[in-house]
C-alpha positions, 0 to 999 in steps of 0.5 A: 510545512515541508515534507521532512516536518510532515514525516517527523509528525507522522513518526509519533502519530504512527504510534498514536494512531495504533493506540486509538484504532487498533486492538493488538488482539484483533486488528480490523479483520475485514481488511485482512479478509478482503486482501486475502480474497483478492490474492486468492482470486488472482491465484498467485503464489509468492515466496516473500511479502513486504507490508508497507504500513504494517501497524502491529502486523496482523494483516502481514501475519495472515498473508505470510501464513496464507503463502507459507512465506517470510513476512516483513513490515515497516512503520514510522513509529517505534512503539507499534513495531516493538508491540508487533514484534512481541505479537509476531516474533516470526515476522521481521519489523523495520522502521521506515517510510514508504518514500525510502524503503531500506531494501534491495531492488526486487527483494520481495515477491509481493508488496502490500500497500493498504491504507497508506497512500492517503497519508503520504505527503504529496511531494513524496507521493510519486517517490513512494510509488516508485519505492514500492515498485522497486522493492517488488519482483512480482506483485503489488497490491494497493488498497486506498480511497478513490473518490471521483474527484480529488480532495484533502481532509485536515487531520483532526487529531493534530492541530495544524492547518498544513497536516492533511490526508489526501484522497484521489483515484490512484488507478489511472496513474498506475495504468500509465506505467508500461512496466506493470500489468493490472491483474484485478480491480475491486471497489467498494464502500469502506466501513468499520465492519468491512469493504461492502461490494457495490452490488450491496451499497453504492460507495460515496466519495467519502468512503469509496475504497479500491484494491488494485493488484498488479504484476511487474513485467520484464523490461524487455517485454514491456519497453523493447529496445529500439534505435533510430532505424526502427522508426525510419524503416517504418516511414 
């Protein structure tokens, strides 16, 4: 299965997943509470937020309300977006994939990507990370599974040998990018009732979940301009 075929399947599965797992009146409040806690502890302030993989928009609505700013969300499915727009008419919803975001460079001061990376086809993973960073002018909050060793799991809701979710620790990859600064990292065990801190329960590889909040740095500060003379002079 190529990447485009994979994306076509996820377009319809976005709506099906929302129907199976998400109540339109109370959408997994434990994810929202954890996201808000990370942002509050960082003490940041933003004037716009994008939620990549927003589902019905409950998490986005809470974060936008917290900052008192406009909120925009994307999902591949069309039905979940229509339902989200009806629930939260003050938010903006767009149909899109993480690997091709229909927004300008640095259009949003905060971009949220929570529980999304595990669904992204491997051939589009780096492209998706790049799109998220491209559309943020200040901060990005990633939240996803982070096992000690990478693994994939066949997606049980669709009969296909090729359709999988993918789990590996994304933090080391982020730390190799010189144009960002890691502000905070928090890891816990993911359950249906919340993300439990390690002092309460040591997470296993099946449910270890991590939030990484990062800040984009100015290019001239993070990657200074140098010429050959700068290196020959040092020698």
